[in-house]
N, C-alpha and C positions, 0 to 999 in steps of 0.2 A: 282725432280720436273721439269716438262716441262713448257716451256714458250709458250704462245699463240702468234703465228705470226700475225702481222698486215701488213706484206708486205711493211713496211716502211711508212704506212699511219697512221697518228695520227690525229683523228678528232679534229677540233677546239673546238667544243662544243658537247660532246657525248650525250647531252640531247636535241639536236635539229636536224632538218633535212632540208637540202637545196635542192631546185629543181627549174626547169623552170616552171613558171606558165602555166598551161594547156599543159605541156610537158609530155612525156611518163613516167617520174619518179615521177610525181605528185601523192600524195596519192589519192586513189579512195574514196574520202569523199566529201560530200556536203560542200560548203563553202559560205561565204558572206563577204563583206567588213565590218569592225568593225563599221564604221560611219553609216552604214545603221541601225544598232541596237541602236546606241547611240542617234539617232535622231538629229534634227537640220541640220546644213549645212554639206556639204561634207568636211571631214577633210583630208587634204593632207599636206605633209611637203616637201619642196624643198631645195635641197642642194646648188643650184645656180640659176641664172636667165636665163642662156643661153641653158642648155641642155634639159629642159622640163621634166626631171626625177622627178616623184612624188612618194613619199613613203606613203603607206596607210596600215593601220592595217587590218588583216584578221582573221577570225574565222572559224575553221573547225569543223564540227559536227561529233562526233564519233557515230558509229552504236549502235543500241540497247539501246539508251538513256544512254550511258556511260558517257556522258559529252561533253566537248568542249576543243579544244586546240587553242592557239592564235599564231599569227605570223605577218609577214609584207610582203609586195611586192612592187616592183618598176615597176610593170606591165609586166616585163619580167622574173625576178628572184624572188623567194620567199623563206622564211624560217619560220618554225614553231618550237616552243618549245614543249617539251613533258610534260609540266605541265598540268594537267587535271583540268578543272574548272567545278563545278556543275551548275553554272549560266552562261547563255549566255551573260548577261550584264557584269559580271566580266571578262569573256573572251574577250569581246569587248574592255573593258578598257585596259586590258593587251595588246591586239593587237595594239591598238592606241599608247600605251607607247613604244612598241617594234618598231613601225614604226618611232616614234620620235627618239629613240636611234639609229636606223640604219641610219637615216638622219644625226644625229650629227656625227656619225663615218665617213660618206661620206664627210662631211664638213672638218673634221680633216684630212682625207686622202688627199683631194684636197689641203689644206693649206700646208701640208708637201711636197706634190709633187711639188707645185709651189716654195716653199722655196729651195728645192734641185735643181730644174732646174734653178732657178735664180742664184745660186752660180756657177753652171757649166758655165753659159753664161759669167760671169765676167772674 
């Protein structure tokens, strides 16, 4: 039995794709911010007060009415999961939740980084 070579690369989440927003690797799909579909005010999540980075949910529309996929962006970088939703509204809720989760991970990363650097300075 032969093994499939991954050239040393192991994807963090093989059910998602990361790319630069509006970059060359971005999927060629129509997309919108999740909060545009959810109505109300603009929903953004901020990991800190100083960087200005805002996490927002996104929804990408699959061709031929196949459904929707949800993800998040920080205006530069984006990630979408490959779970397919039949409803644009459900995909928007999922995108908003993914943006919140990405923001929480960034907060945790910053706290760990600050703790590690504080120990080094002492």
